[in-house]
C-alpha positions as CSV (number, residue, x, y, z in Angstrom):
1,M,0.0,-0.1,-0.1
2,T,2.7,2.4,0.8
3,Q,4.5,1.4,-2.3
4,A,1.5,2.4,-4.3
5,I,1.2,5.9,-2.8
6,A,4.7,6.6,-3.3
7,I,4.2,5.6,-7.2
8,A,1.0,7.7,-7.5
9,R,3.0,10.9,-5.9
10,T,5.8,10.3,-8.3
11,L,3.5,10.3,-11.4
12,L,1.9,13.2,-10.2
13,L,4.9,15.3,-9.5
14,T,6.5,14.1,-12.9
15,A,3.1,15.2,-14.5
16,L,3.4,18.9,-13.0
17,L,6.8,19.3,-13.8
18,A,6.2,18.3,-17.5
19,G,3.3,20.9,-17.6
20,V,5.3,23.8,-16.1
21,A,8.2,23.0,-18.7
22,H,5.8,23.0,-21.5
23,A,4.5,26.5,-20.5
24,Q,7.9,27.8,-20.2
25,L,8.6,26.7,-23.8
26,P,8.3,29.7,-26.4
27,E,5.9,29.9,-29.3
28,P,7.5,29.0,-32.7
29,S,7.3,32.0,-34.8
30,P,5.6,32.0,-38.2
31,P,7.8,31.7,-41.6
32,P,8.2,35.0,-43.3
33,L,6.0,36.2,-46.3
34,V,7.0,35.9,-49.6
35,T,5.5,38.6,-51.8
36,G,7.4,38.4,-54.8
37,E,10.7,38.0,-56.6
38,P,13.4,39.7,-54.7
39,G,14.7,43.0,-56.2
40,K,11.9,43.5,-58.5
41,E,8.9,46.0,-57.7
42,E,5.4,45.6,-58.9
43,A,4.3,47.8,-61.8
44,V,1.7,50.2,-60.5
45,L,-0.9,51.5,-63.1
46,E,-2.2,54.9,-63.3
47,P,-5.4,55.7,-64.8
48,A,-5.4,58.0,-67.6
49,V,-6.3,61.8,-66.5
50,V,-9.2,63.4,-68.3
51,A,-9.1,67.0,-67.6
52,N,-13.3,68.1,-68.4
53,P,-13.4,72.1,-68.7
54,P,-16.6,73.4,-67.3
55,L,-19.4,73.7,-69.3
56,P,-19.8,77.9,-70.3
57,P,-22.1,79.7,-68.7
58,E,-25.8,79.3,-69.5
59,A,-26.2,81.8,-73.0
60,P,-28.6,84.4,-72.4
61,A,-32.3,84.3,-73.6
62,P,-32.5,85.6,-77.5
63,P,-33.8,89.1,-77.5
64,S,-37.3,89.7,-78.0
65,R,-38.6,90.4,-81.7
66,M,-40.6,93.5,-81.1
67,P,-37.9,96.0,-80.3
68,R,-36.2,94.8,-83.6
69,I,-39.4,95.0,-85.4
70,A,-39.8,98.7,-83.9
71,M,-36.6,99.9,-85.1
72,G,-36.9,98.1,-88.6
73,L,-40.3,100.0,-89.1
74,L,-38.3,103.3,-88.1
75,V,-35.2,103.0,-89.6
76,G,-36.6,101.6,-92.9
77,A,-39.3,104.4,-92.8
78,G,-36.4,107.0,-92.6
79,A,-34.4,105.4,-95.0
80,G,-37.3,105.1,-97.4
81,A,-38.3,108.8,-96.9
82,L,-34.8,109.6,-98.2
83,G,-35.5,107.8,-101.2
84,G,-38.7,109.0,-101.6
85,V,-37.5,112.6,-101.7
86,A,-34.8,112.1,-104.3
87,G,-37.1,110.1,-106.2
88,G,-40.0,112.8,-105.9
89,F,-37.5,115.2,-107.6
90,I,-36.4,112.9,-110.3
91,G,-39.9,111.6,-111.1
92,Q,-41.1,115.3,-111.6
93,A,-38.4,116.0,-114.1
94,A,-38.2,112.8,-115.9
95,I,-41.6,111.0,-115.9
96,P,-44.5,112.6,-117.8
97,N,-47.7,113.1,-115.6
98,A,-49.6,111.7,-118.5
99,S,-48.0,108.4,-118.6
100,V,-48.8,107.7,-114.8
101,Q,-52.1,108.0,-113.9
102,P,-53.6,108.9,-111.4
103,L,-50.3,109.5,-109.4
104,G,-48.4,111.6,-111.8
105,G,-44.4,111.5,-112.0
106,A,-43.4,113.1,-108.8
107,W,-45.4,110.8,-106.6
108,T,-44.5,107.7,-109.0
109,G,-40.9,108.7,-108.5
110,A,-41.2,109.1,-104.7
111,A,-42.8,105.7,-104.5
112,I,-39.9,103.9,-106.5
113,G,-37.3,105.7,-104.3
114,F,-39.0,104.6,-100.9
115,A,-39.5,101.2,-102.2
116,L,-35.5,101.2,-103.1
117,L,-34.4,102.1,-99.7
118,A,-36.7,101.2,-97.2
119,P,-35.4,97.4,-97.0
120,V,-31.9,98.6,-96.9
121,G,-33.1,100.2,-93.6
122,V,-34.8,97.2,-92.4
123,L,-31.8,95.3,-92.8
124,L,-29.5,97.6,-91.1
125,A,-31.9,97.8,-88.1
126,G,-31.9,94.1,-87.8
127,R,-28.3,93.8,-87.7
128,W,-28.0,96.4,-85.0
129,F,-30.7,94.6,-82.9
130,E,-29.0,90.8,-83.4
131,G,-31.0,89.7,-86.4
132,N,-29.9,87.5,-89.3
133,G,-32.6,88.0,-91.6
134,A,-31.9,87.1,-95.7
135,W,-31.7,90.2,-97.7
136,W,-33.4,88.0,-100.4
137,A,-36.4,87.5,-98.2
138,T,-36.6,91.3,-97.4
139,A,-36.3,92.0,-101.0
140,L,-39.0,89.8,-101.8
141,G,-41.0,91.3,-99.2
142,D,-40.4,94.7,-100.4
143,L,-41.4,93.8,-104.2
144,L,-44.7,91.9,-103.0
145,G,-45.5,95.2,-101.0
146,V,-45.1,97.0,-104.3
147,G,-47.6,94.9,-106.0
148,L,-50.1,95.1,-103.9
149,G,-49.7,98.9,-103.4
150,V,-49.7,99.4,-107.2
151,A,-52.9,97.3,-107.3
152,S,-54.6,99.0,-104.6
153,V,-54.0,102.3,-106.6
154,A,-55.1,100.7,-109.6
155,F,-58.7,99.7,-107.9
156,G,-58.8,102.5,-105.5
157,G,-57.5,105.6,-107.2
158,A,-55.2,108.2,-105.7
159,E,-56.9,107.6,-102.4
160,A,-55.0,104.5,-102.0
161,T,-51.4,106.3,-102.5
162,P,-50.2,105.7,-98.8
163,L,-50.5,102.0,-99.3
164,L,-47.4,102.3,-102.0
165,F,-45.4,103.4,-98.9
166,A,-47.0,101.2,-96.0
167,L,-47.1,98.1,-97.8
168,P,-43.5,97.7,-98.9
169,L,-42.1,98.6,-95.7
170,A,-44.3,95.8,-94.2
171,G,-43.3,93.6,-96.4
172,S,-39.7,94.3,-95.9
173,V,-39.9,93.7,-92.3
174,I,-41.9,90.4,-92.5
175,G,-39.2,89.0,-95.0
176,S,-36.5,90.0,-92.4
177,E,-38.2,88.6,-89.4
178,V,-39.4,85.5,-91.0
179,T,-35.7,84.3,-92.0
180,S,-34.1,85.6,-88.8
181,S,-33.4,82.8,-86.3
182,T,-34.3,83.2,-82.7
183,R,-32.1,80.7,-81.5
184,A,-28.7,81.3,-79.5
185,P,-25.8,79.7,-81.0
186,T,-24.5,76.6,-79.1
187,P,-21.5,76.7,-77.3
188,V,-19.2,73.4,-77.3
189,A,-16.2,72.7,-75.5
190,V,-13.7,70.0,-76.8
191,T,-10.7,68.8,-74.6
192,F,-7.7,66.2,-75.4
193,S,-5.8,64.7,-73.0
194,S,-3.0,61.7,-73.3
195,K,-0.9,59.9,-70.6
196,S,1.0,56.5,-70.9
197,G,0.0,55.8,-74.3
198,T,-3.8,56.1,-73.7
199,S,-5.8,59.2,-75.3
200,T,-9.2,60.4,-74.3
201,V,-11.2,63.0,-76.0
202,S,-14.5,64.5,-74.4
203,L,-16.9,66.4,-76.0
204,L,-18.9,69.0,-74.0
205,G,-21.6,71.2,-74.7
206,R,-25.2,72.4,-74.7
207,F,-27.6,71.3,-77.5
């Protein structure tokens, strides 16, 4: 019995000593990580840089037609009046009254001079107020007005003489405005950038 107890104590003491020795042993360190071949760095890919310029500021609203129409009538009437005065003197001296009834030579020459210079004044006023009416449309409106004025005098007599001046002026303004665009030009910004053999083109604008 005494021997059994001694053997048990010996085994217990041995187990305790083994546990303490195991706790004091240092833990093994992990092996170093290998990230690649020594002496070589990994290539870093840089994306291409695209420089987009800011969009231009919002374009102002197109101007109203009313000031341009009013100035077209005013300047056209002024230019036509100059032509009418000159034409009246020329017609009185060069056109026999008997050949142009019921107006006579002076009024006929004045109507011709007015019809020649009125569309010029209309076109100038349109350019001053950002208009871009076509000259041929302005001239065509003037000719149509002259034709209607002549027809009015032929059927209505001398009382319709004011129409020989009003209708060509109105026709010139209408022809100019019909072909005058109200749309503002579209601004477009274009940029080009290149890096590391990569080219990038960007098109920006307002449509």
